[in-house]
C-alpha positions, 0 to 999 in steps of 0.5 A, a space after each residue: 499500499 502506498 501510504 501518505 508518508 511514503 509518498 512524501 519521502 520517496 521517488 520512483 527510483 527508490 521505491 521497492 515492492 515489499 509486503 508489509 503487515 498493516 493494521 486497521 485503524 481500530 487495531 492501531 488505536 488499541 496499540 497506540 493507547 497501550 503505549 500512552 498515545 491519546 486516541 478517541 474512544 471507539 468500538 469495532 463492529 462487524 455487523 449492523 447489530 454490533 454497530 448499533 450496540 457500540 453507538 449505545 455504549 458511547 451514549 452520545 447523540 452523534 458518533 463517527 462511523 468509519 470503514 476499516 480498510 487498509 487504504 487511505 482516502 476513505 472519507 472521499 471514497 465511493 462504495 461500488 454500490 454507489 454510496 459515497 464516503 467511507 467516513 461519516 459523522 452521523 446521528 446515533 439513531 442513524 447508525 443502523 442505516 449507514 452500517 447497512 450500506 457500508 458493511 459487506 461492501 467494497 470501498 474504492 479510494 484514491 489509494 485502494 486502486 480501482 478494485 477497491 477493498 472489502 469493508 468487513 469491519 466498522 469503527 464506531 467512535 466517539 465524536 471529538 471536539 477537535 479544533 485543529 488538524 495536523 499531519 504526523 508520520 514516522 518512517 524509515 528513511 534511506 538517506 539518513 539510514 534511520 527513522 524520520 519524523 514527518 510533520 505538518 501544521 496542516 493535515 486531514 485529507 490529501 496530504 500528498 497534494 499539500 506536500 507537492 504544492 507547499 513543500 516548505 510546510 513539511 517538517 522533517 526530523 531524522 532520529 538517531 536509532 541508537 540514541 532515540 528521540 531527544 527532548 529537543 527533537 520532540 520540541 522541534 516537531 511540536 513547533 513544526 505542527 504549531 501546537 497551541 496547548 501545553 508544549 511539554 505534554 505535546 512533546 510527550 505525545 510525540 515521544 510516545 509515538 516514537 516509542 510505539 514505532 521503536 518497540 513494535 518494530 514498525 516500518 511506518 506510523 502515520 497519524 492523519 490527522 493528529 488533532 488538537 482538542 479545545 484544551 490543546 491536547 494532542 489526539 491521534 484521530 486516525 492512524 495507520 501502522 505498518 510493521 516489518 515482517 522480519 519482526 513477526 517472531 518478536 511481535 506475535 500478538 500484533 501479527 496475529 491480527 493480520 487481515 488477509 482479506 485486504 491483501 492480494 489473494 495471490 500474495 497470500 497464497 505465495 506467502 504460505 509457500 514462502 515465495 516472494 511474490 508481488 502482483 503487477 499489472 502486466 501480461 507476462 508472468 515471471 518465475 525467477 530465482 534471485 531478486 536481482 535476476 527477477 528485477 533484470 528479467 522484468 526490465 528486459 521484458 519491458 525493454 522488448 515492449 512487454 509488461 511483467 505481470 508479477 515479481 516472483 523470486 522462488 529463492 535458492 532453496 525452493 523444493 519441487 512443491 514450491 515451484 509447482 505452487 509458484 507456477 499455479 499462482 502465476 497461471 491463475 492470473 487471467 491477465 497473464 498471456 505468457 509465462 517466462 521461467 528464468 532460472 540461473 542454477 546455483 544453490 537452486 538446481 535446474 532439474 528441480 525447477 524443471 520437475 516443478 514446472 512440468 508437474 504444474 503445467 500438466 496439473 493446470 492444463 496450461 493453454 498459454 505460451 511457456 518460455 523456459 531459460 535454464 542455466 547453471 547447476 544440473 542444466 542439462 538434466 533440467 533441459 532433458 526433463 523438459 524435452 522428454 515431457 512432451 509439453 509445448 515449451 519454448 526453450 531459450 538460450 539466454 535472458 535476451 533470447 527469453 525476453 524476445 520470445 516471451 514478447 513475441 509469444 503475445 
């Protein structure tokens, strides 16, 4: 997911395709509250009845009803059933009506992509008296090689547009990962967001957000808006938090909350087989061993006028069953009109790849062109297996030849 914080401090040349754990707003709020961050009181609801009960528990005349999806821009989004807006301030008496139009529907936003995201949970939150909205985020910065706080005295919707038009309004404070956030740095952020209340209390909230980032192995903490109430208290009125998948063993309680329904089903299937897969929008499926070779394969496909349908690195120790699973995932994509298998056998043996490809091709009854380039360990065994398979597989001599044949096969 391309969240606002990444858009503020990245360029096409530095972005990478990575799969990270993201939590819903209500899950993030619960975690933030446990770390001492001020958040609005709210109750998640997965049915209309639960939403009505949550509103009654809050007990106010008005509540905020929020769709829970892993994408920004919810307030300006539109449901595929035509209902507009994924976030509303409504009368408590109207909760059932709104919940019925939102639950079980698909919300399309500026950041969700045209397919949108399913809304299986709503957050019924207490309506806060907020007088100002600001922006706050912490992310990992390549330039400073550590956490970077990004803040702005203006927040709410379309922070990316604000950053593009008025970059001077964005405050950036790099943090030394070894020293942690200092009082001076926290106060610099407080000054940058033009906090009107108690500056010391505001600085403590900034520190609490940083401690959340550090202690929970986050890759990003985004609070949009970070708001002020009439007394000047800072409140995290909305939040999105991303986590480093490599820290799953240290954060089991957090990773148990992963919502697989919000992720590409192909990527979900790949993760179960320990495959590095990212779905793209092209029409040539790629199965490669090694991230560098995978990127090079995607580049050369594009150079010859094709478009890669995925990034897929099967790694150096994949077994026959994993190769078969990878092949099935690629071929299940209806956009894929040809498949290019590009293997340089080192630790990964070419004959193991060949066995997996042959088994999967037979099982799925492949109807589209398949181009295979093998080189390295056991390459002759691999080629012999493919030749003896009786399958209609196009052989390629090198990467250049494979890319040409894949594009021509379209």
